[in-house]
C-alpha positions in Angstrom: 97.6 51.3 82.5 95.0 50.9 79.7 92.6 53.8 79.2 89.1 52.9 80.1 89.8 49.8 82.1 88.2 50.0 85.5 90.5 50.2 88.6 88.9 47.0 89.9 89.7 45.1 86.6 93.2 46.5 86.5 93.8 45.4 90.1 92.4 41.9 89.3 94.7 41.5 86.3 97.7 42.7 88.3 96.9 40.3 91.0 96.7 37.4 88.5 100.2 38.4 87.2 101.6 38.7 90.8 100.2 35.3 91.6 102.1 33.8 88.6 98.9 33.0 86.6 100.2 35.1 83.7 103.6 36.5 82.7 102.4 40.0 81.9 99.3 42.2 82.3 98.8 42.0 78.5 98.9 38.2 78.7 96.2 38.3 81.4 94.1 40.8 79.3 94.5 38.6 76.2 93.3 35.6 78.1 90.1 37.5 79.1 89.6 38.5 75.5 90.1 34.9 74.4 87.3 33.8 76.8 85.0 36.5 75.4 85.7 35.2 71.9 85.0 31.6 73.0 81.7 32.8 74.7 80.6 34.5 71.5 81.4 31.4 69.4 79.4 29.3 71.8 76.4 31.7 71.7 76.6 31.6 67.8 76.6 27.7 67.9 73.7 27.6 70.3 71.7 30.0 68.1 72.4 27.8 65.0 71.5 24.7 67.0 68.3 26.3 68.1 67.4 27.2 64.5 68.1 23.6 63.5 65.8 22.2 66.2 63.1 24.7 65.3 63.3 23.7 61.7 63.2 20.0 62.5 66.8 19.4 61.3 67.9 16.8 63.9 68.0 13.1 64.5 66.3 11.7 67.5 68.0 8.7 69.1 67.0 6.3 71.9 69.6 5.0 74.4 70.7 2.2 72.1 71.0 4.6 69.1 72.9 7.1 71.2 75.4 4.4 72.4 75.9 3.3 68.8 76.4 6.9 67.6 79.1 7.5 70.3 80.8 4.1 69.6 81.0 5.1 65.9 82.6 8.5 66.9 85.2 6.7 68.9 86.0 4.5 65.9 
């Protein structure tokens, strides 16, 4: 259906549509692309977090401090 997609991937996407997981092949393909985008965003966030840790840009909390922090987030 789409040039360059492996037969195995095309079969998998068609199975997902047949099982009712997605309305169309394109919907299934777009869901996969959305997951790749989310993965890339997570990798970027991890990289930024790692840089912050390496540069000492963080706050260390003990158990009580962490509980207070989450309580404040909950409002």
